C-alpha positions in Angstrom: -8.2 3.4 -36.2 -6.7 6.6 -35.0 -5.0 6.8 -31.7 -5.5 9.8 -29.5 -2.8 11.5 -27.8 -2.1 10.8 -24.0 -1.1 13.6 -22.1 2.2 13.1 -20.1 3.3 14.3 -17.0 7.2 15.4 -16.4 9.3 14.1 -13.6 9.5 17.6 -12.3 5.4 17.5 -11.8 5.3 14.2 -10.0 8.2 15.6 -7.8 6.3 18.7 -7.1 3.2 16.5 -6.1 5.4 14.5 -3.9 7.1 17.4 -2.1 3.8 19.1 -1.9 1.8 16.3 -0.4 5.3 15.4 2.2 5.3 19.0 3.4 1.5 19.8 4.0 1.5 16.1 5.8 4.3 16.5 7.7 3.8 20.2 8.7 0.1 19.3 9.9 1.6 16.0 11.9 4.2 18.4 13.7 1.4 20.9 14.3 -0.9 18.2 15.8 2.2 16.6 17.8 3.2 20.4 19.4 -0.4 21.2 20.0 -0.9 22.4 23.5 -3.6 19.7 24.3 -4.2 16.4 25.9 -3.0 13.2 24.1 -6.6 12.4 23.6 -7.4 15.4 21.2 -4.0 15.0 20.0 -4.6 11.1 19.1 -8.5 12.3 17.6 -6.5 14.8 15.5 -4.2 12.1 13.9 -6.7 10.1 13.3 -8.6 12.6 11.1 -5.1 13.2 9.2 -4.9 9.7 8.3 -8.7 9.2 7.2 -8.8 12.6 5.2 -5.2 11.2 3.6 -6.7 8.1 2.8 -10.2 9.5 1.9 -7.9 11.6 -0.4 -6.0 8.5 -2.3 -9.3 7.1 -2.4 -11.2 9.7 -4.2 -8.0 10.2 -6.7 -8.2 6.3 -7.3 -12.1 6.1 -8.2 -11.8 9.7 -10.6 -9.1 8.1 -12.5 -10.8 4.8 -12.7 -14.1 6.3 -14.1 -11.8 8.6 -16.8 -10.1 5.1 -17.7 -13.4 3.6 -18.4 -15.0 6.2 -20.1 -12.1 6.4 -22.4 -12.5 2.3 -23.0 -16.1 3.0 -24.2 -15.1 6.2 -26.4 -12.4 3.6 -28.1 -15.1 1.1 -28.7 -17.6 3.7 -29.8 -14.9 5.1 -32.0 -13.9 1.5 -33.4 -17.7 0.7 -33.9 -18.1 4.0 -36.2 -15.0 3.2 -37.9 -15.8 -0.2 -39.0 -19.4 1.3 -40.2 -17.8 3.7 -42.3 -15.6 1.3 -43.9 -18.2 -1.3 -45.0 -20.1 1.7 -46.3 -20.2 2.2 -50.0 -21.8 5.2 -51.0 -21.9 3.9 -54.9 -23.4 0.5 -54.0 -27.2 -0.2 -55.9 -29.5 -2.4 -53.9 -30.9 -4.6 -56.5 
């Protein structure tokens, strides 16, 4: 059975993603904190920010889980095909 090459992400990519997320979230949080509006409106915007962040993490997890499940199905199908090909003898004569 042949194994597929798994793409690997580099450490620099991880650092860039973490910094990007931290800067975006921090900048938005600071922007909400210094908005010239009432505390209730700031609290509403902060809850919206938290909901958006948790929804983004959930969406990323669901997409990753679906991709991993599709890979597993593909591997099972590939193993079945390889088994059929290994058992197939084109020179066998049925008697």
